[in-house]
N, C-alpha and C positions, 0 to 999 in steps of 0.2 A: 148209925149216923156216919161213922167213919167211911163205910163202904159207899154211902151216898155222896160224900164229899170227894172220894176217889173217882167215882163215876163222873161227877161234874168236872173234875180236873182233866180227865181224859177227853171229855167232849170239848172243853176249852182248847185243848191242844190240837184237836182236829179242825176247829173252826177256821184258822187261816188257810188250810189246804182246801176246805170247801169253798171259801170265798174266792180263792184263786181259780178253782175249777169253774165257778160260775162266770168268771170274766171271759172264759173261752168255752162257750157251750158246745162246740164241736171239736172233734179230734180226728186225726188221721190214723189209718191202720198201721202206718209205719211207727207211730208213737207207742204202739203196743209192744213192738220189738220181737215179733215172732216171724222168722223167715218163712217165705212162701205163703203167708196168710194174706188173703185177698179181702175178706170181709167176715164179719160175725154179727150175731144177734144174741144177746143175753137177756133173759127175762126172769125176774124173781116172781114166783107164784104167790108168795105171801103178801107182797106189797103191790104187785101188778105193774111195777116199774120195769123199764127195760133200757138197755144201752146198745148203741151200735155206732161205729165210726162213720164219718162221711164217706161217700162213694169214692173209690180210687179212680184213676184215669181210665182203667179198662171198662168202667161202668158209667162213664160220663153221659152217654147218649140215653135218651128216654127209653129207647128200645132195649138197650142192655140193662138198664135199671129194672125195667119191667120183667125181663127174663130172669134176673137175679132174684127178684122178689117172688116170682113163681117157683124158683128152685128152693127158696128158704121157707116157703109156707110149710108149717109143721105137718109132716105126714100123719094122717089120721090114725094109723096103726100105733103111733106112740101113745095115744090116749084111749085105746080100746079097753072097755071095762073088764073083760074076762081074759084077754090075752095081751096084757100091756107089753109092747115092745119098747125097750128102753134105749136102744141105739139104732141108728140108721146110717149107712155109709153108701154114697152113690158116686160112681165115676162117670163124669160127663165128658163131652167133647172138649170143653174149654176149662173146666174146673172140677174139683172133687169136693163133696159136701159130707160133713159129719154132723149128725144131730143126736142129742141125747136129752133125756128127761129124768129128773130125780124127784124126790118128794117135794123139794123146796124150790127148784129152779129148772130152767130149760136153756140149752145152749145149741146154737147152730153156727158152725164155722165153715168157711169156704176157703180152700187152698188152691194154689196153682195146680194144674193138671200134672199128674205124675206120668212121665213118659216111659 
């Protein structure tokens, strides 16, 4: 019983933060606070929910957004049943992409190009 009450107390403490987050449904990549980060996509496999910041200025045009989405489509070898590749790193002309898959989640991050 005490554990259940403790769990409810923790949830009650999180509620104000969740309510505040719901007031602002979008966030910028700058709010994440990682230098050189351009964009990311995180997906929880267990819940099917994902999060991603709004597009930064470098991806404001429809053409640039489409190009970014093409880059971030999960490489199929990450889900190959007999040879699962867990990490992918790509150096592109304008950005670098790092993707990885674990048992519970998937993450794709896009950084400024390393010169």
